[in-house]
FIBA-614554 format. One line per 8 residues: for each residue x, y, z of N, C-alpha, C. Coordinates in steps of 0.02 Angstrom, whole numbers, padded with zeros to 5 digits. Example, Ala and Ser with C-alpha at 12.3 -4.5 7.8 and 13.67 -1.06 7.14 Angstrom:
<recs>
00660,-00284,00390,00615,-00225,00390,00660,-00165,00390 ~ 00642,-00112,00354,00684,-00053,00357,00645,00002,00394 $
</recs>
This chain:
<recs>
00042,-00059,00000,00000,00000,00000,00045,00062,00000 ~ 00028,00109,-00042,00068,00170,-00046,00057,00212,00017 ~ 00104,00257,00029,00099,00300,00088,00038,00345,00084 ~ 00023,00368,00025,-00036,00411,00014,-00100,00374,00032 ~ -00105,00312,00011,-00164,00270,00026,-00167,00256,00101 ~ -00109,00246,00132,-00107,00233,00204,-00132,00294,00243 ~ -00114,00353,00221,-00136,00415,00254,-00213,00422,00248 ~ -00239,00405,00189,-00312,00408,00179,-00348,00359,00225 $
-00321,00298,00231,-00350,00248,00275,-00347,00271,00348 ~ -00291,00301,00367,-00284,00326,00436,-00334,00381,00450 ~ -00349,00422,00400,-00398,00475,00408,-00467,00444,00421 ~ -00484,00393,00383,-00548,00360,00392,-00553,00329,00462 ~ -00498,00298,00484,-00497,00268,00550,-00506,00320,00604 ~ -00472,00378,00596,-00478,00432,00646,-00549,00460,00646 ~ -00581,00462,00588,-00650,00486,00585,-00697,00438,00623 ~ -00687,00373,00611,-00729,00323,00645,-00719,00325,00720 $
-00656,00337,00741,-00640,00337,00812,-00655,00404,00845 ~ -00676,00453,00804,-00691,00520,00828,-00630,00552,00864 ~ -00571,00537,00837,-00508,00564,00863,-00494,00630,00827 ~ -00522,00684,00853,-00520,00748,00817,-00449,00777,00810 ~ -00406,00767,00859,-00338,00794,00854,-00299,00759,00798 ~ -00303,00694,00797,-00268,00655,00745,-00299,00670,00676 ~ -00364,00674,00674,-00399,00688,00611,-00379,00756,00583 ~ -00375,00805,00625,-00355,00872,00603,-00286,00873,00573 $
-00239,00838,00605,-00170,00835,00581,-00167,00799,00514 ~ -00202,00744,00508,-00202,00706,00445,-00234,00748,00390 ~ -00285,00785,00405,-00316,00829,00355,-00267,00883,00333 ~ -00228,00911,00379,-00177,00960,00360,-00127,00929,00312 ~ -00107,00868,00327,-00059,00833,00284,-00090,00820,00215 ~ -00152,00799,00213,-00184,00786,00149,-00193,00850,00109 ~ -00208,00905,00143,-00215,00969,00108,-00148,00990,00077 ~ -00094,00980,00114,-00027,00997,00087,-00011,00953,00027 $
-00029,00889,00030,-00016,00843,-00026,-00057,00864,-00086 ~ -00120,00879,-00076,-00165,00899,-00131,-00140,00964,-00163 ~ -00118,01011,-00121,-00092,01075,-00147,-00032,01063,-00192 ~ 00012,01019,-00172,00072,01003,-00212,00052,00971,-00278 ~ 00004,00926,-00276,-00020,00893,-00337,-00051,00943,-00385 ~ -00091,00988,-00359,-00125,01037,-00401,-00075,01088,-00429 ~ -00031,01112,-00387,00018,01162,-00408,00064,01136,-00463 ~ 00087,01075,-00455,00137,01047,-00502,00107,00999,-00553 $
00042,00987,-00547,00006,00942,-00593,00041,00874,-00598 ~ 00053,00845,-00541,00085,00779,-00537,00047,00734,-00489 ~ 00062,00670,-00492,00036,00622,-00444,00094,00607,-00396 ~ 00082,00616,-00331,00136,00609,-00282,00154,00535,-00272 ~ 00219,00522,-00270,00243,00456,-00251,00264,00459,-00177 ~ 00287,00402,-00151,00304,00399,-00080,00359,00449,-00061 ~ 00409,00458,-00105,00464,00504,-00090,00438,00576,-00084 ~ 00392,00595,-00127,00364,00663,-00124,00321,00672,-00061 $
00285,00621,-00042,00244,00625,00019,00290,00631,00080 ~ 00344,00594,00081,00392,00598,00137,00422,00668,00140 ~ 00437,00698,00083,00464,00766,00082,00414,00815,00112 ~ 00350,00806,00097,00298,00850,00125,00293,00840,00200 ~ 00295,00777,00222,00292,00763,00294,00352,00794,00329 ~ 00412,00789,00298,00472,00820,00326,00463,00895,00335 ~ 00435,00926,00284,00424,00999,00286,00376,01017,00342 ~ 00322,00980,00349,00273,00993,00402,00303,00982,00471 $
00346,00932,00477,00379,00919,00541,00426,00976,00559 ~ 00462,01001,00510,00507,01057,00522,00467,01118,00545 ~ 00410,01130,00513,00367,01186,00533,00343,01178,00605 ~ 00325,01116,00623,00301,01104,00691,00357,01116,00742 ~ 00418,01094,00726,00474,01104,00772,00489,01179,00780 ~ 00486,01216,00726,00497,01288,00730,00443,01321,00772 ~ 00381,01300,00763,00325,01328,00801,00332,01312,00875 ~ 00352,01251,00891,00361,01231,00961,00414,01275,00994 $
00469,01286,00960,00522,01328,00987,00497,01400,00999 ~ 00459,01426,00951,00433,01495,00957,00382,01499,01014 ~ 00338,01450,01020,00288,01451,01073,00319,01443,01142 ~ 00370,01401,01147,00403,01392,01211,00441,01455,01231 ~ 00470,01489,01182,00505,01552,01196,00456,01606,01220 ~ 00394,01602,01197,00343,01651,01216,00302,01628,01277 ~ 00324,01574,01309,00288,01546,01367,00216,01528,01351 ~ 00204,01499,01293,00137,01476,01273,00137,01400,01270 $
00139,01368,01328,00142,01295,01332,00081,01263,01302 ~ 00023,01296,01306,-00038,01268,01278,-00032,01259,01203 ~ -00006,01309,01168,00002,01304,01095,00058,01256,01077 ~ 00111,01255,01118,00167,01209,01105,00143,01136,01111 ~ 00099,01123,01159,00073,01055,01168,00033,01032,01107 ~ -00006,01077,01077,-00044,01060,01017,00004,01042,00960 ~ 00056,01082,00952,00106,01069,00899,00143,01003,00912 ~ 00158,00989,00975,00192,00926,00992,00148,00866,00974 $
00083,00872,00987,00037,00817,00970,00035,00807,00894 ~ 00033,00862,00857,00034,00856,00784,00099,00825,00759 ~ 00154,00844,00792,00220,00817,00773,00221,00741,00781 ~ 00193,00716,00835,00192,00644,00847,00151,00607,00794 ~ 00095,00637,00773,00054,00606,00720,00093,00604,00655 ~ 00127,00658,00638,00164,00662,00575,00224,00614,00573 ~ 00256,00604,00630,00316,00560,00633,00300,00489,00612 ~ 00237,00469,00620,00217,00400,00602,00229,00386,00528 $
00224,00438,00486,00228,00429,00414,00299,00433,00386 ~ 00348,00442,00430,00417,00443,00407,00447,00374,00411 ~ 00492,00357,00364,00527,00293,00370,00576,00297,00429 ~ 00603,00240,00449,00652,00238,00503,00711,00282,00483 ~ 00731,00326,00528,00786,00372,00514,00854,00341,00530 ~ 00904,00366,00495,00973,00344,00507,00998,00376,00571 ~ 01042,00342,00606,01074,00370,00666,01132,00415,00647 ~ 01159,00450,00696,01214,00497,00683,01275,00461,00655 $
01291,00402,00681,01349,00365,00658,01340,00345,00584 ~ 01280,00322,00567,01267,00303,00497,01272,00363,00451 ~ 01245,00420,00473,01248,00481,00433,01320,00502,00422 ~ 01359,00503,00475,01430,00523,00470,01467,00477,00422 ~ 01456,00412,00427,01490,00365,00382,01470,00376,00309 ~ 01406,00387,00297,01381,00399,00229,01410,00464,00201 ~ 01412,00516,00241,01438,00581,00219,01512,00575,00203 ~ 01550,00541,00246,01622,00533,00234,01635,00493,00170 $
01594,00443,00157,01601,00404,00095,01588,00448,00034 ~ 01537,00491,00037,01520,00535,-00019,01575,00587,-00029 ~ 01601,00614,00026,01655,00664,00022,01716,00632,-00011 ~ 01733,00571,00009,01790,00537,-00021,01778,00521,-00095 ~ 01717,00501,-00111,01699,00484,-00180,01704,00545,-00226 ~ 01682,00604,-00200,01683,00665,-00240,01752,00699,-00239 ~ 01794,00679,-00193,01859,00711,-00187,01854,00782,-00159 ~ 01803,00795,-00120,01794,00861,-00091,01846,00873,-00037 $
01871,00935,-00034,01926,00948,00012,01914,01004,00062 ~ 01868,01049,00048,01859,01105,00094,01789,01133,00092 ~ 01777,01185,00131,01711,01216,00135,01685,01241,00067 ~ 01728,01254,00020,01707,01277,-00046,01669,01223,-00085 ~ 01676,01161,-00065,01643,01105,-00098,01576,01087,-00065 ~ 01554,01127,-00018,01493,01113,00021,01432,01102,-00024 ~ 01423,01145,-00073,01365,01140,-00118,01364,01075,-00157 ~ 01422,01057,-00183,01428,00996,-00223,01414,00934,-00179 $
01442,00934,-00119,01432,00877,-00074,01360,00874,-00050 ~ 01330,00931,-00033,01261,00931,-00009,01213,00906,-00063 ~ 01227,00924,-00126,01185,00899,-00181,01186,00824,-00185 ~ 01246,00795,-00181,01252,00722,-00184,01222,00688,-00123 ~ 01234,00717,-00065,01209,00689,-00002,01132,00692,-00001 ~ 01105,00748,-00023,01033,00756,-00024,01000,00704,-00069 ~ 01030,00692,-00126,01003,00642,-00173,01003,00572,-00142 ~ 01054,00559,-00103,01062,00491,-00075,01024,00481,-00009 $
01022,00532,00033,00995,00523,00101,00928,00556,00113 ~ 00900,00590,00063,00837,00625,00072,00782,00576,00092 ~ 00747,00592,00146,00694,00549,00171,00718,00495,00218 ~ 00784,00482,00218,00811,00430,00262,00843,00459,00324 ~ 00862,00523,00320,00898,00554,00376,00873,00625,00387 ~ 00882,00649,00448,00866,00718,00465,00919,00762,00431 ~ 00895,00806,00386,00942,00846,00346,00981,00896,00389 ~ 00957,00914,00447,00995,00957,00493,01057,00921,00517 $
01049,00857,00535,01107,00817,00557,01155,00805,00498 ~ 01126,00796,00439,01167,00785,00379,01210,00846,00365 ~ 01180,00905,00369,01217,00967,00357,01274,00975,00406 ~ 01261,00960,00470,01313,00964,00521,01370,00915,00506 ~ 01352,00855,00485,01403,00804,00468,01445,00825,00408 ~ 01413,00857,00358,01449,00880,00299,01498,00935,00318 ~ 01475,00982,00359,01519,01036,00382,01579,01009,00420 ~ 01566,00960,00463,01620,00930,00502,01670,00893,00457 $
01643,00857,00408,01687,00819,00363,01729,00865,00319 ~ 01702,00922,00299,01739,00967,00255,01786,01014,00293 ~ 01777,01020,00358,01821,01064,00397,01885,01029,00418 ~ 01889,00964,00408,01949,00926,00429,02006,00940,00382 $
</recs>
């Protein structure tokens, strides 16, 4: 079953269970997916759906940080609940050690030597690790590998 179909089934399940918090989050995700399909006139595959989920998760993390800085725990809790629902749709993420090893292999393969090669390395890393790893950790690993 495709990820898109799984999300639709989860929405139906949340509707039947009258789980309004989960239902609202899944509807937000479906709206983002539909918007992407309409804007680009494409049918989303699993990789594109994962990219959308990643984007929504990043937005939630940013919102949580902003709400906590403003002492709005009530709003931060809502965002945290949405974050947990969205995390279900991501594949298992790579650990820091795996990311570092993959980045070092790509740096060696490309022959990158310094910070000036950051763009070239990030392009290759993004193609290989997108959806499998947190890109924030990947960026940190690339910077560390190129600063040696």
